[in-house]
C-alpha positions in Angstrom: 107.8 123.2 121.4 110.1 120.2 121.5 113.9 120.4 122.1 114.8 120.0 118.4 112.7 123.0 117.3 114.0 125.0 120.2 117.5 124.3 119.2 116.7 125.1 115.6 115.1 128.5 116.4 118.1 129.3 118.7 120.5 128.4 115.9 118.8 130.8 113.4 119.3 133.7 115.8 123.1 133.4 116.1 125.2 135.8 113.9 128.0 133.9 112.2 131.4 135.5 111.1 132.0 136.3 107.4 133.4 133.4 105.4 131.7 130.8 107.6 128.6 128.8 106.5 126.9 129.9 103.3 123.5 131.4 103.0 122.1 131.0 99.5 118.9 132.0 97.6 117.1 129.2 95.8 114.9 130.1 92.8 111.8 127.8 93.0 112.0 125.2 90.2 110.5 121.7 90.7 112.4 120.4 87.7 115.8 120.8 89.4 117.6 118.8 92.1 119.3 121.3 94.6 122.5 120.2 96.3 122.7 120.7 100.1 126.0 120.6 102.0 125.8 119.8 105.7 128.1 119.3 108.7 127.9 117.2 111.8 126.5 118.8 114.9 125.2 121.7 112.8 121.8 122.6 111.4 120.9 123.6 107.9 117.7 125.5 107.4 115.5 125.6 104.2 113.2 128.6 104.3 110.4 128.2 101.8 108.3 130.9 100.3 105.1 129.3 101.7 104.2 126.8 104.5 105.5 123.3 104.2 102.9 120.5 104.1 105.1 117.4 104.1 108.7 116.2 103.8 110.3 112.9 103.0 113.9 111.9 103.5 115.6 108.8 102.0 117.8 107.8 105.0 117.5 107.8 108.8 121.1 109.1 108.9 119.5 112.6 108.6 117.1 114.1 111.1 114.6 116.3 109.2 111.7 118.2 110.8 109.7 121.2 109.7 107.7 124.1 111.3 105.6 126.5 109.2 107.7 127.4 106.2 111.1 126.2 107.6 112.7 122.7 107.2 115.5 121.8 109.6 118.2 119.3 108.5 120.7 117.7 110.9 123.1 114.9 109.8 123.5 112.2 112.4 126.2 110.1 110.6 129.2 110.8 108.4 129.7 109.5 104.9 126.0 109.2 104.1 124.2 110.9 101.2 120.5 110.7 100.4 117.6 112.7 98.8 114.9 114.9 100.3 111.5 115.9 99.0 109.7 119.0 100.4 106.0 119.6 99.5 104.2 123.0 99.8 100.6 123.8 98.9 101.6 124.6 95.3 104.8 122.7 94.5 107.3 120.0 95.3 111.1 120.7 95.7 113.9 118.1 95.3 117.1 118.1 97.2 120.3 115.9 97.3 121.8 115.9 100.8 125.5 115.4 100.6 127.7 113.7 103.2 128.5 115.8 106.2 131.6 117.8 105.5 133.6 120.7 107.0 131.6 123.6 108.5 133.2 126.2 106.2 131.7 124.4 103.2 128.2 123.7 104.6 125.0 125.6 103.8 123.9 127.5 106.9 120.6 128.3 105.2 118.9 128.1 101.7 116.2 130.7 101.3 113.5 131.0 98.7 112.8 134.6 97.6 109.5 136.0 99.0 107.2 137.0 96.2 106.0 140.6 96.0 102.7 141.2 97.7 99.8 140.7 95.3 97.1 143.2 94.8 94.0 142.7 96.8 91.5 140.4 95.1 88.0 139.4 96.1 87.7 136.6 98.5 87.5 133.2 96.9 86.9 129.6 98.1 89.6 128.2 100.4 92.4 126.3 98.8 92.1 122.5 98.8 94.2 120.6 101.4 97.7 119.7 100.3 97.9 116.5 98.3 101.5 115.5 99.3 102.0 112.4 101.5 103.1 112.8 105.1 106.5 111.4 106.3 104.6 108.7 108.2 102.8 107.6 105.1 106.1 107.3 103.1 107.9 105.4 105.8 105.1 103.1 106.7 104.0 102.3 103.2 107.4 101.9 101.5 107.9 98.3 100.5 111.4 96.8 99.8 111.7 94.8 96.5 113.2 91.3 96.7 116.2 90.8 94.4 117.5 87.4 95.4 117.0 86.0 91.9 118.9 88.8 90.1 122.5 88.1 89.2 124.6 91.1 88.3 127.1 90.6 85.4 130.5 92.2 85.7 130.7 93.2 82.1 127.2 94.8 81.8 125.0 97.7 82.9 122.6 96.3 85.5 119.4 97.6 87.1 118.2 96.7 90.6 114.7 97.7 91.8 115.0 98.5 95.5 111.7 100.0 96.9 108.1 100.9 95.9 105.6 103.4 97.4 102.0 103.8 96.4 100.0 107.0 96.9 96.7 108.1 95.5 96.7 106.0 92.4 100.4 106.5 91.7 103.3 104.1 92.2 106.8 105.2 92.8 109.7 102.8 92.1 113.2 103.4 93.4 116.0 101.8 91.4 119.8 101.6 91.2 121.8 101.4 88.0 125.4 100.1 88.0 127.7 100.4 85.0 130.2 97.5 85.1 130.8 97.7 81.3 133.8 99.4 79.7 131.9 102.2 78.1 129.9 105.2 79.4 126.2 104.8 79.7 123.5 107.6 79.2 120.7 106.7 81.6 117.8 108.6 80.2 114.2 108.1 81.3 112.8 104.6 81.6 109.5 103.6 80.0 107.1 101.6 82.2 104.9 98.9 80.7 102.2 96.9 82.4 102.6 93.3 81.2 99.4 91.2 80.9 100.8 87.9 82.3 100.1 84.5 80.7 101.4 81.1 81.6 104.3 80.8 84.0 105.9 77.9 85.8 105.2 79.4 89.2 102.3 81.2 90.8 102.9 84.9 90.4 101.1 85.5 93.7 104.0 83.8 95.5 106.4 86.2 93.7 104.9 89.4 95.0 107.3 92.3 95.3 110.0 90.4 93.5 112.3 91.5 90.7 112.4 88.7 88.1 115.7 87.5 86.7 116.5 87.6 83.0 115.7 83.9 82.7 112.4 84.3 84.6 111.4 87.2 82.3 112.2 85.2 79.2 110.0 82.3 80.5 107.0 84.5 81.3 104.4 84.3 78.6 102.5 87.5 78.0 99.1 88.3 76.6 99.8 91.9 75.8 101.4 95.1 77.1 100.0 98.4 78.2 102.3 101.6 78.3 101.8 103.5 81.5 102.0 107.3 82.0 105.2 108.4 83.8 104.3 111.3 86.2 107.7 111.9 87.7 111.3 110.9 87.2 114.4 111.8 89.3 118.0 110.5 88.9 121.2 111.5 90.7 123.3 111.2 87.5 122.2 111.2 83.9 125.5 109.6 82.6 127.5 106.8 84.2 131.2 106.2 83.6 132.5 102.6 83.8 132.4 101.5 87.5 129.9 104.2 88.6 126.5 103.7 90.1 123.5 106.0 90.6 120.0 105.9 92.0 116.7 107.2 90.7 112.9 107.2 91.2 110.2 106.9 88.5 106.5 107.5 89.3 103.7 106.1 87.2 99.9 106.5 87.1 98.4 103.1 87.8 95.7 101.9 85.4 92.1 102.1 86.7 91.7 98.3 86.6 94.8 96.9 88.3 95.4 93.2 87.8 96.6 91.1 90.7 99.5 90.5 90.7 100.7 93.5 88.7 103.7 92.8 86.4 105.6 95.9 85.5 108.6 96.2 83.1 110.9 99.2 83.3 112.7 99.7 79.9 115.8 101.8 79.9 117.8 103.1 76.9 119.8 100.3 75.3 123.4 99.7 76.2 126.3 98.8 73.9 125.6 95.2 74.8 121.9 95.3 74.0 118.5 96.1 75.7 118.3 97.0 79.4 115.2 96.3 81.4 113.9 95.2 84.8 110.7 93.3 85.5 108.8 93.7 88.8 106.0 91.5 90.1 103.9 93.5 92.6 
């Protein structure tokens, strides 16, 4: 047992005074994003109802490890927030890790209720292995998106594509939306379209993993479009006030015959100034 786990198990055995860190019960719901409050030099424990198969955290400012059905979270830096995914054999759970704050406001533990014992049933075939990615797969296979051609306008709502991650025929795209307009913007769920590329002034192979500018997108000739199935979507905020920014992730099912390079267009709800979209060459 390594030192981190030893410290975690020791921490769970300490009895805290009333009014200190909070212990809450989380009702399992994969459609929700659960808020987690942490504190520097303290551990927060997520105790799941079943063993954990994989976890993925969005920033190295948090140390996250797991053992059996427990996930241990320790913030390493102040003023950093990120997201956390936890996979079990039957579900995925979504968390937003807030910046480290005072200990009296932190979550000491968040527990899932243990289901009532089921009646004995005849033995069946063993469950298939978990399908979630490992932390190593997420960290090693995440690819940053180049955005050097994108120019953000101060009077508009803008989208920046930041990272991609491909796993078992699915592609996850992380994006940021910034509202520099003078009106609120309702983010909604983006549609994702595969563009069949035609003639372009440059070789698309040289633009791999690049977000095209509005001018580049207008110059790209297309030979058709294919709507893609959206399998997951997560955003920190559904509505942005002027001057606010949020991040999100959209996951799509890749077509069986993937063209090279693949040109994807993320179409967001229109703004007061007109359509809002981002084009990715991958």
